[in-house]
Structures are given as C-alpha cells and as structure tokens.
DRENKOL-989096 format. One line per 5 residues: number of its first residue (from 1); for each residue x, y, z of C-alpha. Coordinates in pm, 1 decimal. Example, Ala and Ser with C-alpha at 12.3 -4.5 7.8 and 13.67 -1.06 7.14 Angstrom:
BEGIN
1> 1230.0 -450.0 780.0 ~ 1367.0 -106.0 714.0
//
This chain:
BEGIN
1> 0.0 0.0 0.0 ~ 135.5 339.5 -96.5 ~ 54.4 664.8 74.0 ~ -10.4 966.5 -141.2 ~ 221.9 1248.1 -45.4
6> 110.8 1603.2 -106.2 ~ 322.6 1912.0 -114.9 ~ 232.1 2189.6 125.6 ~ 166.5 2507.9 -65.4 ~ 282.5 2836.4 91.2
11> -45.2 3007.9 -0.2 ~ -270.4 2723.4 115.1 ~ -419.5 2926.7 403.0 ~ -504.9 3210.5 164.4 ~ -686.8 2975.5 -71.6
16> -876.6 2805.8 213.2 ~ -967.0 3148.3 354.6 ~ -1142.5 3243.1 31.8 ~ -1422.5 3001.8 117.7 ~ -1474.3 3124.8 473.7
21> -1677.1 3430.8 363.9 ~ -1935.3 3489.7 94.5 ~ -1891.0 3751.1 -180.5 ~ -2013.4 4027.8 53.0 ~ -1754.8 3945.5 320.9
26> -2011.1 3783.1 552.4 ~ -1934.2 3445.5 711.0 ~ -2032.2 3152.0 494.0 ~ -2331.6 3007.9 682.1 ~ -2298.1 2659.7 536.8
31> -1930.9 2645.0 635.9 ~ -2015.0 2766.7 989.2 ~ -2300.3 2519.4 1038.8 ~ -2082.8 2224.7 938.6 ~ -1870.7 2275.2 1250.3
36> -2175.5 2247.1 1481.1 ~ -2307.8 1914.9 1596.9 ~ -2657.7 1851.4 1460.1 ~ -2937.5 1828.3 1717.3 ~ -3277.7 1660.8 1745.4
41> -3511.9 1768.0 2024.5 ~ -3795.8 1541.6 2139.5 ~ -4074.5 1583.5 2389.5 ~ -4318.5 1328.0 2522.9 ~ -4557.1 1326.2 2819.8
46> -4281.1 1249.7 3071.4 ~ -3963.4 1412.8 2945.6 ~ -3762.2 1619.1 2700.9 ~ -3472.0 1463.4 2512.1 ~ -3178.1 1625.8 2336.9
51> -2997.7 1405.1 2082.5 ~ -2671.7 1550.2 1956.6 ~ -2482.3 1385.4 1669.1 ~ -2107.4 1393.9 1732.2 ~ -1936.2 1094.2 1570.3
56> -1580.1 998.4 1645.8 ~ -1571.5 1138.8 1997.7 ~ -1550.0 969.6 2336.8 ~ -1786.2 1041.8 2622.9 ~ -1496.2 1201.0 2810.6
61> -1463.8 1465.2 2536.0 ~ -1797.5 1625.2 2633.1 ~ -1855.2 1884.8 2901.9 ~ -2218.7 1938.7 3001.9 ~ -2302.4 2230.6 3232.0
66> -2643.1 2316.3 3373.5 ~ -2674.2 2665.0 3519.7 ~ -3023.4 2777.2 3616.0 ~ -3231.0 2694.8 3307.3 ~ -2944.1 2687.0 3055.2
71> -2783.3 2358.8 2950.8 ~ -2451.1 2397.1 2768.5 ~ -2281.4 2110.8 2582.8 ~ -1926.0 2170.0 2468.4 ~ -1634.5 1977.3 2323.4
76> -1283.4 2113.8 2301.6 ~ -1089.2 1832.0 2142.3 ~ -799.8 1994.9 1960.2 ~ -666.7 1804.5 1663.1 ~ -313.2 1810.2 1530.9
81> -289.6 2115.5 1303.3 ~ -16.1 1948.0 1100.4 ~ -255.5 1684.7 968.1 ~ -267.2 1705.6 588.7 ~ -624.4 1624.6 484.0
86> -700.1 1551.4 121.7 ~ -1070.7 1608.0 191.9 ~ -1220.6 1736.4 518.0 ~ -1600.3 1748.6 523.7 ~ -1671.6 1719.3 894.7
91> -1532.1 1911.7 1185.3 ~ -1674.1 1802.3 1519.6 ~ -1357.1 1844.7 1719.9 ~ -1465.0 2166.7 1894.0 ~ -1812.2 2315.9 1944.9
96> -2057.3 2455.4 2199.6 ~ -2436.7 2426.2 2192.3 ~ -2668.2 2589.4 2448.4 ~ -3030.6 2505.9 2526.8 ~ -3293.4 2687.2 2733.9
101> -3452.4 2426.6 2958.4 ~ -3821.8 2482.4 3043.7 ~ -3914.1 2556.3 3404.1 ~ -4128.8 2241.1 3396.1 ~ -3813.5 2022.8 3394.5
106> -3663.6 1842.8 3693.7 ~ -3314.7 1992.1 3679.3 ~ -3180.7 1760.5 3950.3 ~ -3271.7 1449.2 3746.1 ~ -3101.7 1534.2 3413.4
111> -2877.8 1254.8 3284.5 ~ -2672.2 1188.9 2973.4 ~ -2534.3 895.3 2776.6 ~ -2316.6 863.9 2465.6 ~ -2347.6 568.3 2231.7
116> -2276.5 512.9 1862.0 ~ -2185.1 878.5 1800.4 ~ -2501.5 1021.2 1959.3 ~ -2505.0 1212.5 2289.2 ~ -2848.6 1170.6 2450.2
121> -2954.1 1402.5 2732.4 ~ -3275.6 1304.8 2912.7 ~ -3459.3 1577.9 3100.9 ~ -3759.8 1451.4 3298.5 ~ -4063.5 1673.2 3353.5
126> -4203.7 1774.6 3690.9 ~ -4524.5 1595.0 3791.3 ~ -4735.2 1908.9 3752.4 ~ -4615.6 1943.3 3390.0 ~ -4732.6 1597.2 3290.3
131> -5074.0 1574.5 3124.2 ~ -5364.3 1467.1 3342.1 ~ -5570.4 1186.2 3189.0 ~ -5927.2 1267.4 3092.1 ~ -6199.2 1147.0 3327.4
136> -6573.1 1157.8 3360.6 ~ -6719.3 1340.2 3658.0 ~ -7041.8 1208.1 3810.5 ~ -7309.8 1453.8 3907.2 ~ -7434.9 1404.6 4265.8
//
C-alpha cells in the first residue's frame, strides 16, 4: 500500500480562507453550520430529550453544564494542526451548543449517555407538567 504524499503550498491558508466568507464578506453560513453538531429535540408526556450527533468522539470529550435553566454542551478536542487532509467534510472536534430548559423540567434528574456517536440528554418533567388523563365526573 502506498501513501499519497502532497506538497504543502505556501499560499494554502489564503486559498482556504477564500471560502470562509461569501462575496459580501459575511461568514459563509454553510461552512459555519458544518462545525456544529446537529441536534434533534424530542418531547413526550414524561420528558424532554436532546440528541446531539457527534461521531468519532468519546464520552470524556464532552462537558455538560447546567446553570439555572441553561444547559450547555461543549467539546474542546484539539486536533493536530499538522494533519494534511485531502478532503475534510466534517469538523466536530470543537463546538458549543446551548439550550434553554423549560421551568417544567426536573433539573436535579437530568442525565446523559453517549453511544454510537449520539449524545443523549434526558430531562424529565415535573409531575405538575405531565398531562392529566381525561376522566368523567359524576353529578351528585
């Protein structure tokens, strides 16, 4: 097996920088969004669930902080800057996502797990936030 060797170009950073902004000098939104982990939010009768896609990380790479009603998930996993990528389409090595947690959540019961590239944060609801089943009331 042979490795392909590439020559480092002195103006490589200039060329890569051309794609960081659009023609008006504003940040390229698509480029910026690619560095954020994608999120799904679910709600059922008993809980809220945050599912954050972050493949290739370990559970120890995540830092999850809960301060008042704000949940912040961050990863600061610096990669070797000398790595010479031929193609680099994902960039999940460093990001921060923040979520406003509803007041109906039990903040002391929040838990998280990481499996198969998905960080799952379960946030149970308080009893008073859960729906009350319908019932028939008899007239006396």
